[in-house]
C-alpha positions as CSV (number, residue, x, y, z in Angstrom):
1,M,9.5,-18.5,3.4
2,N,10.9,-21.7,1.9
3,D,12.2,-20.9,-1.6
4,Q,11.6,-24.4,-2.9
5,I,8.0,-24.4,-1.8
6,A,7.6,-20.9,-3.5
7,A,9.0,-22.1,-6.8
8,I,6.8,-25.2,-6.8
9,V,3.6,-23.1,-6.2
10,D,4.8,-20.6,-8.8
11,A,5.2,-23.3,-11.4
12,L,1.5,-24.3,-11.1
13,F,0.5,-20.9,-12.4
14,Q,3.0,-20.6,-15.2
15,N,0.3,-20.7,-18.0
16,T,-2.4,-18.8,-16.1
17,V,-3.5,-15.3,-16.9
18,I,-2.7,-13.0,-13.9
19,N,-5.6,-11.0,-12.5
20,E,-6.9,-10.2,-9.0
21,E,-8.6,-13.5,-8.6
22,T,-5.7,-15.7,-9.7
23,L,-3.3,-13.5,-7.7
24,A,-5.5,-14.1,-4.6
25,L,-5.6,-17.8,-5.2
26,H,-1.8,-17.9,-5.7
27,E,-1.2,-16.0,-2.4
28,E,-3.7,-18.3,-0.5
29,L,-2.1,-21.4,-1.8
30,M,1.4,-20.1,-1.1
31,N,0.5,-19.3,2.5
32,N,-1.1,-22.7,3.0
33,C,1.8,-24.6,1.6
34,Q,4.3,-22.7,3.6
35,E,2.4,-23.3,6.8
36,H,1.9,-27.0,6.0
37,Y,5.7,-27.3,5.3
38,A,6.5,-25.7,8.7
39,D,4.1,-28.0,10.5
40,L,5.6,-31.1,8.8
41,I,9.1,-30.0,9.8
42,A,7.9,-29.3,13.4
43,R,6.5,-32.9,13.5
44,G,9.9,-34.4,12.6
45,E,9.6,-34.9,8.8
46,T,12.8,-34.3,6.9
47,P,12.8,-31.4,4.4
48,E,12.9,-33.9,1.5
49,D,9.9,-35.8,2.8
50,A,8.0,-32.6,3.6
51,L,8.5,-31.4,0.0
52,E,7.3,-34.7,-1.4
53,I,4.2,-34.6,0.8
54,I,3.3,-31.1,-0.3
55,N,4.0,-32.0,-3.9
56,D,1.5,-34.9,-3.6
57,S,-1.1,-32.6,-1.9
58,L,-1.0,-30.2,-4.8
59,S,-1.9,-32.7,-7.5
60,G,-5.6,-31.8,-7.3
61,M,-4.9,-28.1,-7.7
62,K,-3.8,-28.5,-11.3
63,E,-7.4,-29.1,-12.4
64,V,-8.7,-26.2,-10.3
65,I,-6.1,-23.8,-11.8
66,A,-6.8,-25.1,-15.3
67,E,-10.3,-23.6,-15.1
68,Y,-8.9,-20.1,-15.1
69,P,-8.0,-18.3,-18.4
70,R,-4.8,-19.4,-20.0
71,K,-2.1,-17.0,-21.2
72,E,-2.5,-18.1,-24.7
73,E,-6.2,-17.1,-24.7
74,P,-6.6,-13.4,-25.6
75,A,-8.8,-11.4,-23.3
76,S,-12.1,-11.1,-25.1
77,E,-13.3,-7.7,-23.9
78,A,-10.1,-6.0,-22.7
79,A,-9.5,-2.7,-24.6
80,E,-6.3,-2.5,-26.7
81,A,-3.8,0.2,-25.7
82,E,-3.0,2.7,-28.3
83,E,0.2,2.0,-30.2
84,A,3.1,2.9,-27.9
85,P,6.4,4.4,-29.2
86,E,8.6,2.0,-27.2
87,A,8.6,-1.2,-25.2
88,G,7.4,-0.7,-21.7
89,H,5.3,2.4,-22.6
90,W,1.5,2.1,-23.0
91,V,-0.9,5.0,-23.7
92,F,-4.6,5.0,-22.8
93,S,-7.7,7.2,-22.9
94,G,-11.2,7.0,-21.7
95,A,-10.5,5.6,-18.2
96,E,-12.1,7.2,-15.2
97,G,-10.4,5.0,-12.5
98,I,-7.0,3.4,-12.0
99,R,-6.5,0.3,-9.8
100,V,-3.0,-1.1,-9.3
101,H,-1.9,-4.2,-7.4
102,L,1.9,-4.9,-7.4
103,L,4.3,-6.9,-5.3
104,E,7.8,-5.5,-5.2
105,Q,7.5,-2.4,-7.4
106,T,7.4,1.2,-6.5
107,I,4.4,3.2,-7.9
108,E,5.0,6.8,-9.1
109,V,2.0,9.0,-10.2
110,L,3.0,12.1,-12.3
111,P,1.0,14.7,-14.3
112,S,0.4,14.0,-18.0
113,T,0.7,16.9,-20.4
114,D,-1.1,15.5,-23.5
115,G,-4.5,14.5,-22.0
116,R,-3.8,10.8,-22.0
117,I,-2.8,8.2,-19.5
118,H,0.8,6.9,-19.8
119,L,2.1,3.7,-18.2
120,R,5.9,3.2,-18.2
121,C,7.8,0.3,-16.8
122,D,11.4,-0.6,-17.5
123,Q,10.6,-4.3,-17.3
124,P,7.3,-4.7,-19.3
125,D,7.0,-8.4,-18.5
126,R,6.5,-7.4,-14.8
127,I,3.0,-6.1,-15.3
128,S,-0.3,-7.0,-17.0
129,W,-3.1,-4.5,-17.7
130,T,-6.8,-4.5,-18.7
131,Q,-9.1,-1.6,-19.5
132,E,-12.8,-2.1,-19.3
133,G,-15.9,-0.6,-17.5
134,G,-14.1,2.7,-17.1
135,W,-11.2,1.2,-15.1
136,L,-7.6,0.8,-16.0
137,Q,-6.3,-2.1,-13.9
138,V,-2.7,-3.0,-13.6
139,T,-1.5,-6.2,-11.9
140,G,2.1,-7.2,-11.1
141,N,3.4,-10.5,-12.6
142,D,6.4,-10.2,-10.3
143,R,6.7,-13.7,-8.8
144,F,4.8,-16.5,-10.4
145,R,4.9,-15.3,-14.0
146,R,8.6,-14.6,-13.9
147,A,9.3,-17.8,-12.2
148,A,7.5,-19.7,-14.9
149,E,9.3,-17.9,-17.6
150,M,12.7,-18.6,-16.0
151,A,11.7,-22.3,-15.6
152,R,11.2,-22.5,-19.3
153,E,14.6,-21.0,-19.9
154,E,16.3,-23.5,-17.6
155,E,17.2,-26.9,-18.8
156,K,14.4,-29.3,-17.9
157,P,15.5,-32.0,-15.4
158,S,16.4,-35.4,-16.8
159,D,16.5,-36.9,-13.3
160,F,13.0,-37.3,-11.9
161,S,14.1,-38.5,-8.5
162,L,13.4,-36.2,-5.6
163,D,17.1,-35.1,-5.6
164,G,16.9,-34.3,-9.3
165,I,13.7,-32.3,-8.9
166,L,15.1,-30.4,-5.9
167,N,18.3,-29.5,-7.8
168,Y,16.2,-28.2,-10.7
169,V,14.0,-26.2,-8.4
170,G,17.2,-24.8,-6.8
171,R,18.5,-23.6,-10.2
172,V,15.2,-21.8,-10.9
173,V,15.2,-20.1,-7.5
174,N,18.8,-18.9,-8.0
175,V,17.9,-17.3,-11.4
176,F,14.7,-16.0,-9.9
177,S,16.6,-14.3,-7.0
178,R,19.1,-12.7,-9.3
179,Q,16.5,-11.2,-11.7
180,M,14.2,-10.0,-8.9
181,S,16.9,-7.8,-7.4
182,D,16.6,-5.3,-10.3
183,T,13.1,-3.8,-10.2
184,G,12.3,-0.4,-11.7
185,P,9.2,1.6,-10.7
186,L,5.8,1.7,-12.5
187,K,5.2,5.3,-13.6
188,I,1.7,6.5,-14.2
189,A,1.2,9.9,-15.9
190,V,-2.4,11.1,-15.3
191,P,-4.2,14.1,-17.0
192,A,-5.9,16.7,-14.8
193,G,-9.6,16.2,-14.5
194,M,-9.8,12.8,-16.2
195,I,-9.4,10.3,-13.3
196,R,-12.0,10.3,-10.6
197,E,-10.6,7.5,-8.4
198,M,-7.2,5.8,-7.9
199,D,-6.5,2.7,-5.8
200,L,-2.8,2.0,-5.5
201,N,-1.4,-1.0,-3.7
202,T,2.1,-2.5,-3.5
203,K,3.5,-5.0,-1.0
204,S,7.1,-3.9,-0.6
205,G,7.5,-0.7,-2.8
206,D,7.0,3.0,-2.1
207,I,4.1,5.0,-3.4
208,S,4.6,8.6,-4.6
209,C,1.6,10.6,-5.9
210,Q,2.6,13.9,-7.5
211,G,0.1,14.0,-10.3
212,P,-3.1,16.0,-10.3
213,T,-5.8,15.5,-7.6
214,V,-8.6,12.9,-8.0
215,E,-11.9,12.7,-6.1
216,T,-10.8,9.5,-4.2
217,L,-7.3,8.4,-3.6
218,R,-6.5,5.1,-1.8
219,T,-2.9,4.0,-1.2
220,H,-1.5,1.0,0.7
221,T,1.9,-0.6,1.0
222,A,3.1,-3.2,3.5
223,S,6.8,-2.1,3.9
224,G,7.2,1.0,1.8
225,D,6.8,4.8,2.3
226,I,3.8,6.8,1.0
227,E,4.1,10.4,-0.2
228,I,1.1,12.4,-1.5
229,D,1.8,15.9,-2.9
230,P,-0.4,16.6,-5.8
231,S,0.5,19.0,-8.6
232,N,-2.7,21.1,-8.2
233,D,-4.6,22.6,-5.3
234,A,-8.0,21.1,-5.9
235,T,-9.8,19.5,-2.9
236,M,-10.3,15.7,-2.9
237,N,-13.2,13.9,-1.3
238,L,-11.2,11.1,0.3
239,V,-7.5,10.3,0.9
240,T,-6.4,7.1,2.6
241,A,-2.8,5.9,3.2
242,G,-1.8,2.8,5.0
243,S,1.6,1.2,5.6
244,A,2.8,-1.5,8.0
245,S,6.4,-0.3,8.3
246,G,6.9,2.9,6.3
247,D,6.4,6.6,6.7
248,I,3.4,8.5,5.4
249,R,3.6,12.2,4.3
250,I,0.8,14.0,2.7
251,R,0.4,17.7,1.6
252,C,-3.0,18.3,0.0
253,S,-6.6,19.4,0.6
254,A,-9.4,16.8,1.2
255,A,-12.8,16.5,2.9
256,E,-11.6,13.4,4.6
257,A,-8.1,11.8,5.3
258,D,-7.4,8.5,7.0
259,L,-3.7,7.8,7.6
260,S,-2.2,4.8,9.5
261,T,1.2,3.2,9.9
262,M,2.5,0.6,12.3
263,S,6.2,1.4,12.7
264,G,6.7,4.7,10.8
265,E,6.0,8.4,11.1
266,V,2.8,10.0,9.8
267,Y,2.7,13.7,8.7
268,A,-0.2,15.7,7.2
269,D,-0.1,19.3,6.0
270,G,-3.1,21.0,4.3
271,A,-6.7,21.8,4.5
272,F,-9.2,19.2,5.7
273,D,-12.6,18.7,7.2
274,T,-11.9,15.4,9.0
275,V,-8.5,13.8,9.6
276,R,-7.6,10.5,11.3
277,M,-3.9,9.8,11.9
278,K,-2.4,6.9,13.7
279,S,1.1,5.5,14.3
280,V,2.0,2.7,16.6
281,S,5.7,3.3,17.0
282,G,6.4,6.6,15.3
283,D,5.6,10.2,15.7
284,A,2.3,11.8,14.3
285,E,2.3,15.4,13.2
286,F,-0.5,17.6,11.7
287,R,-0.1,21.1,10.4
288,G,-2.9,23.0,8.6
289,S,-6.6,23.6,8.9
290,V,-9.1,21.0,10.0
291,I,-12.6,20.8,11.5
292,T,-12.2,17.4,13.4
293,L,-8.9,15.8,14.1
294,S,-8.0,12.5,15.7
295,I,-4.2,12.0,16.1
296,Q,-2.7,9.0,17.9
297,S,0.7,7.5,18.5
298,V,1.3,4.6,20.9
299,S,5.0,5.0,21.5
300,G,5.7,8.3,19.8
301,D,4.9,12.0,20.1
302,A,1.8,13.5,18.6
303,E,1.6,17.2,17.6
304,A,-1.1,19.3,16.0
305,V,-0.6,22.9,14.9
306,I,-3.9,24.1,13.7
307,D,-4.3,27.3,11.6
308,N,-8.1,27.8,11.6
309,A,-10.2,29.1,14.4
310,S,-13.2,27.1,13.0
311,V,-11.9,23.8,14.4
312,T,-14.5,22.0,16.5
313,Q,-12.8,18.9,17.9
314,V,-9.3,17.5,18.5
315,D,-8.7,14.1,20.1
316,A,-5.0,13.3,20.8
317,R,-3.8,10.1,22.4
318,S,-0.5,8.4,23.2
319,T,0.8,5.8,25.6
320,S,4.4,6.8,26.1
321,G,4.8,10.0,24.0
322,D,4.2,13.7,24.5
323,L,1.1,15.5,23.2
324,T,1.1,19.1,21.9
325,I,-1.9,20.9,20.6
326,V,-1.6,24.5,19.3
327,L,-4.6,26.6,18.3
328,P,-4.7,30.0,16.7
329,E,-5.0,32.9,19.1
330,Q,-8.4,34.0,17.9
331,T,-10.0,30.6,18.8
332,D,-12.8,31.1,21.4
333,A,-15.2,28.9,23.3
334,V,-12.7,26.1,24.0
335,H,-13.1,23.3,26.5
336,A,-10.0,21.1,27.1
337,E,-9.6,17.9,29.0
338,C,-6.1,16.6,29.4
339,S,-4.6,13.8,31.5
340,S,-1.2,12.1,32.0
341,R,-0.5,9.5,34.7
342,S,3.3,10.2,35.0
343,G,3.8,13.4,33.0
344,D,2.9,17.1,33.2
345,C,-0.3,18.7,31.9
346,V,-0.1,22.3,30.8
347,N,-3.2,24.0,29.5
348,R,-2.7,27.7,28.6
349,I,-6.1,28.2,27.1
350,S,-9.1,29.6,29.1
351,D,-11.8,27.0,29.6
352,A,-15.3,27.9,28.4
353,G,-17.0,24.9,30.0
354,A,-18.2,21.5,28.8
355,G,-20.6,22.9,26.3
356,A,-18.0,25.0,24.4
357,R,-17.9,25.0,20.7
358,V,-14.4,23.6,20.5
359,Q,-13.7,20.3,22.3
360,I,-10.1,19.2,23.1
361,R,-9.2,15.9,24.6
362,A,-5.6,14.9,25.1
363,A,-4.6,11.8,27.1
364,T,-1.2,10.1,27.5
365,V,0.1,7.5,30.1
366,S,3.7,8.5,30.5
367,G,4.3,11.7,28.5
368,D,3.6,15.4,28.8
369,V,0.5,17.3,27.5
370,T,0.7,20.9,26.3
371,I,-2.3,22.8,25.0
372,E,-1.7,26.4,23.9
373,A,-2.7,29.2,21.5
374,R,-0.3,31.3,19.4
């Protein structure tokens, strides 16, 4: 990413209220400008000429962005947080759902002991919040709001030539980089039984959920780890966890769980009806009770140790890893199909035929397959 392009785009949004819509517009504009800059350089333009061309192309966007609410305009229907005892600490009540979209920050969910929701952030200018329609929504200001604030702190350029503007942008980027390196987590304290749904998203931070269970919990991070280990044993309806390059670990009970990572490990422990687990380049491991399980790893091992004899279906797949499926000894009426092109297949369970109550399928290309009971 070109830092000068990023600072130019950030400055367009310096007076704009940050919400999901403006954040999406900012990201789309940023991606388009970065791609346009790369194309110009590839066609032989100098960096200075490429920046000038992109600057000119953005002139019409100012009017478009001006149509969105400005920061100096108060939100007309957003609920006010109750008076907080300190900066960076907000207290709420009456919400049934929490939705968070951050950029760099880690998200930590903890139990609340006073029946109210608490938000804590060491850098309060890094987030914005609204509460309406039963939802508490938290959005990160990480890049374009802070860049705009730093731009106002910097001395405005007196030289409006291209070199002068680039020098000014360079100073803003340097300040921006220094301040962005110190980012504390967003901590959310949640009362038991109040919140029905949480949707937690961060691009490069971790997500840790150790608060009480909710009916629906969705988590996603691009380059961080996800850990879900609630403070109570209630069963959730749905748990999803997705990461591009981080590990996923959950210990909970849920009717349905969907876990996916590209280059990390995925681990689940608990009681479930349906579980789907997938890792492209890491190991996948399940331990607990489940009715139907799909566990996949392209270049890692996949292991399922199942506690309940009521399981009905296990589907395990890998390309270059080993597959291990362990059932409880009292499991009966099992039909297992296993295959490996260049590895060994070991099935220590008596086969009850294709119509058996429990169906096991395990296939790998270059690993071993083991199916057993213990």
